[in-house]
C-alpha positions as CSV (number, residue, x, y, z in Angstrom):
1,M,26.6,8.8,19.5
2,K,27.4,11.6,17.0
3,T,30.4,9.7,16.4
4,A,28.6,6.5,15.7
5,I,26.5,8.3,13.3
6,A,29.3,10.0,11.7
7,A,31.3,6.6,11.3
8,A,28.2,4.9,9.7
9,V,27.5,7.5,7.4
10,C,31.1,8.1,6.3
11,A,31.6,4.6,5.8
12,V,29.0,4.6,3.0
13,L,29.5,8.0,1.6
14,C,33.2,8.8,2.1
15,S,34.8,5.5,1.1
16,T,36.6,5.3,-2.3
17,G,35.4,2.1,-3.9
18,Q,34.6,0.4,-0.8
19,A,30.7,0.9,-0.9
20,A,28.8,-1.4,-2.8
21,A,25.2,-2.2,-3.6
22,Q,23.8,-5.0,-5.6
23,E,20.8,-4.1,-7.7
24,D,18.0,-2.8,-5.4
25,D,19.8,-3.8,-2.3
26,W,21.1,-1.8,0.5
27,E,24.7,0.0,0.0
28,F,27.3,-1.9,1.9
29,A,30.5,-0.9,3.3
30,E,33.1,-2.6,5.8
31,D,36.2,-1.9,7.5
32,P,37.8,-5.1,9.1
33,A,40.4,-3.2,10.9
34,E,37.8,-1.2,12.7
35,E,35.3,-4.4,13.1
36,L,32.8,-2.3,11.0
37,T,30.0,-3.1,8.8
38,V,27.4,-0.8,7.3
39,A,24.2,-1.0,5.3
40,A,22.4,2.2,4.1
41,A,19.5,3.1,2.2
42,R,19.5,6.8,1.0
43,Y,16.6,8.9,-0.3
44,E,16.1,12.2,-2.2
45,G,16.1,15.1,0.2
46,G,18.9,13.6,2.3
47,Q,17.0,11.0,4.3
48,M,18.8,8.0,5.2
49,I,18.5,4.6,7.1
50,V,21.8,3.2,8.3
51,A,22.3,-0.2,10.1
52,Q,25.9,-0.5,11.6
53,C,27.7,-3.3,13.4
54,R,30.7,-1.9,15.3
55,R,32.7,-4.3,17.5
56,G,29.8,-6.4,18.1
57,G,27.2,-3.5,18.8
58,L,24.3,-2.9,16.4
59,T,23.1,0.5,15.7
60,L,20.1,1.4,13.6
61,V,19.6,5.0,12.6
62,V,17.1,7.1,10.7
63,T,17.7,10.6,9.6
64,G,15.7,13.3,8.1
65,L,12.7,13.2,10.5
66,P,11.2,16.2,12.2
67,E,13.2,17.4,15.4
68,S,11.8,16.4,18.7
69,P,12.9,17.1,22.4
70,Q,11.2,13.7,23.3
71,M,11.6,10.1,22.1
72,L,9.5,9.2,19.1
73,R,6.8,6.4,19.6
74,L,6.0,5.4,16.1
75,S,3.5,3.0,14.6
76,A,5.2,1.2,11.7
77,T,3.9,-0.8,8.8
78,R,5.5,-2.5,6.2
79,A,4.5,-3.5,2.4
80,D,3.0,-7.0,3.6
81,G,0.8,-5.3,6.1
82,R,2.6,-6.4,9.1
83,A,2.8,-3.5,11.9
84,A,4.8,-2.9,15.0
85,E,5.2,-0.2,17.8
86,Q,8.6,1.2,17.7
87,I,10.4,3.7,19.9
88,W,13.2,6.0,18.5
89,I,15.4,8.0,20.5
90,S,17.6,11.1,19.7
91,A,20.9,10.1,18.0
92,G,22.6,13.3,18.9
93,A,22.2,15.1,15.5
94,A,19.3,17.2,14.3
95,G,16.5,14.9,12.9
96,A,18.4,11.8,13.6
97,Y,17.1,9.0,15.7
98,R,18.4,5.6,16.8
99,S,16.2,2.5,17.5
100,T,15.9,1.3,21.0
101,A,15.6,-2.3,19.6
102,P,17.8,-2.4,16.6
103,G,17.8,-6.1,15.9
104,R,14.1,-6.3,15.9
105,E,13.6,-3.1,13.9
106,A,16.3,-4.1,11.3
107,R,14.6,-7.5,10.7
108,F,11.3,-5.4,10.3
109,M,12.7,-3.7,7.3
110,R,13.8,-7.0,5.6
111,G,11.9,-7.8,2.4
112,G,11.5,-4.2,1.2
113,G,8.8,-2.1,0.0
114,A,7.0,0.7,1.8
115,Y,8.0,1.2,5.4
116,T,5.7,3.8,6.9
117,V,6.1,5.5,10.4
118,R,3.5,7.6,12.1
119,T,3.0,9.1,15.5
120,A,-0.4,8.7,17.1
121,A,-2.7,11.8,16.8
122,G,-2.0,14.6,19.1
123,A,1.5,13.6,19.5
124,R,3.8,16.8,20.4
125,T,6.0,16.1,17.4
126,P,3.9,14.7,14.5
127,V,5.7,12.3,12.4
128,S,4.5,10.9,9.1
129,A,7.0,9.3,6.6
130,T,7.3,6.5,4.1
131,F,10.5,5.0,3.0
132,D,10.8,2.7,0.0
133,L,13.1,0.1,1.2
134,P,15.4,-1.9,-1.2
135,T,13.6,-5.0,-2.3
136,Q,16.8,-7.1,-1.6
137,S,18.2,-7.2,1.9
138,A,21.3,-9.5,1.5
139,N,23.6,-6.4,2.7
140,L,21.5,-5.6,5.6
141,D,21.5,-9.4,6.6
142,R,25.3,-9.1,6.4
143,V,25.3,-6.3,9.3
144,L,22.7,-8.4,11.2
145,T,25.0,-11.5,11.1
146,A,28.1,-9.6,11.8
147,C,26.6,-8.5,15.0
148,G,25.2,-12.1,16.0
149,W,21.6,-11.2,15.4
150,T,19.2,-13.8,13.9
151,L,17.6,-12.9,10.4
152,E,14.3,-14.2,11.7
153,D,12.8,-14.4,15.2
154,E,9.1,-15.8,15.7
155,R,8.8,-13.5,18.6
156,D,8.8,-10.6,16.4
157,L,5.3,-11.6,15.3
158,L,3.8,-11.7,18.8
159,P,2.0,-8.6,20.3
160,E,3.8,-6.6,23.0
161,A,2.5,-7.6,26.5
162,T,0.5,-5.0,28.4
163,V,1.5,-6.2,31.7
164,T,3.9,-5.3,34.6
165,L,5.8,-7.2,37.3
166,D,4.4,-4.9,39.8
167,R,1.0,-5.4,41.4
168,P,-1.0,-2.3,40.4
169,R,-2.3,-0.2,43.3
170,G,-4.8,2.8,43.3
171,G,-3.2,5.5,41.2
172,Y,-0.8,3.3,39.6
173,R,1.1,4.4,36.7
174,P,3.7,2.5,34.7
175,P,7.2,3.6,35.3
176,P,8.6,6.0,32.6
177,Y,10.3,4.3,29.7
178,R,14.0,4.2,29.9
179,P,15.7,3.2,26.8
180,P,18.0,0.3,27.0
181,A,21.8,1.3,27.1
182,V,22.8,-2.2,25.7
183,P,20.0,-3.5,23.4
184,E,22.1,-6.8,23.1
185,R,21.1,-7.6,26.8
186,E,17.5,-7.7,26.0
187,I,15.5,-10.8,27.5
188,S,12.1,-11.7,26.4
189,C,9.4,-14.0,27.9
190,V,6.0,-15.3,26.7
191,V,3.0,-14.6,28.9
192,R,1.0,-17.7,29.8
193,E,-1.8,-17.6,32.3
194,M,-0.4,-14.2,33.7
195,T,3.1,-15.7,34.3
196,L,6.4,-15.4,32.3
197,R,7.5,-18.5,30.4
198,D,10.1,-19.5,28.0
199,C,12.4,-16.5,28.9
200,R,15.4,-16.3,26.9
201,T,18.0,-13.7,25.5
202,D,17.0,-12.3,22.0
203,H,20.8,-11.7,21.1
204,P,22.3,-15.3,21.0
205,P,25.7,-14.2,21.6
206,Y,24.5,-13.0,25.3
207,A,22.9,-16.3,26.0
208,E,26.0,-17.7,28.2
209,E,26.6,-14.5,30.0
210,P,26.2,-15.3,33.7
211,R,24.2,-12.0,34.3
212,A,21.8,-13.3,31.4
213,I,21.4,-16.7,33.1
214,S,20.6,-15.3,36.4
215,M,18.2,-12.9,35.0
216,I,16.4,-15.6,33.1
217,E,16.3,-17.7,36.1
218,Y,14.8,-14.8,38.1
219,L,12.1,-13.9,35.5
220,E,10.9,-17.5,34.6
221,G,7.5,-18.2,36.2
222,K,7.3,-14.7,37.8
223,Q,3.6,-13.4,38.0
224,V,2.6,-10.5,36.1
225,Y,-0.3,-8.1,36.2
226,A,-2.5,-6.5,33.6
227,L,-1.9,-2.7,33.2
228,P,-4.9,-0.5,34.3
229,G,-7.4,-0.3,31.5
230,T,-6.2,-3.4,29.6
231,D,-7.8,-7.0,29.4
232,P,-5.8,-9.6,31.3
233,A,-7.0,-12.3,28.4
234,A,-5.5,-10.1,25.7
235,A,-2.1,-10.7,27.4
236,E,-2.2,-14.4,26.7
237,G,0.6,-15.4,24.2
238,S,2.2,-11.9,24.2
239,V,5.7,-11.1,24.5
240,Y,7.3,-9.3,27.6
241,H,10.8,-7.6,27.0
242,V,13.1,-6.5,29.6
243,I,16.8,-5.2,29.5
244,A,19.4,-6.7,31.7
245,N,21.8,-3.8,32.4
246,N,24.9,-3.8,34.5
247,Q,23.2,-2.9,37.7
248,V,19.5,-2.6,37.0
249,L,16.6,-4.3,35.4
250,I,14.9,-1.9,33.0
251,L,11.3,-2.6,31.8
252,V,11.0,-1.9,28.1
253,N,7.5,-2.8,27.5
254,R,5.7,-0.5,25.1
């Protein structure tokens, strides 16, 4: 991942005349030979947010945050008041983290204004930061489009489901979070009457993959169970995310 970060940052900072930004838009650079497009927002003090599409894979990186041996679970808000829970994992360089759901989180940054992230009280590594995002997002959109992600998704507005596919037993604890190796393989379903409905791939180019089709067939209609300490009624209409990897199904609800 260090290589990915270096490529993204250098594409913006090291290019000679190729990086360009419209007024109050993200900086943009591309290298067709490498199938690379990059959008970046830079800040005083060296902080940076970089969105990179490289050969169909989307990476979203933020730099300049406190170092942590663990993943960061962040509560994010933006200028219009919309909020989301986000998970960022080490990107292999000091203070740099990459999103585990780059398509969703990049869409969250569209529109500009104050983007604020905070850890919960008592977190091992406290984080509180505000980034003034560019008011225009045409260049960020170019990166999303290059990687086949939609610019808007109604499921981004749904709350995350607090449910599990496993029937809770005494002493049950949800399995530890495992970050997806391939975010493009994310599948989401809507919880209706404690079953999974309307399952689909969130990354349109993956929709025709046999593995995705099989996983959707497996998930559709599956019963789910409320996590201990949560209200089953609150799960109605929420969104449940899973990742279909090469060999395993990784639950990614947060």
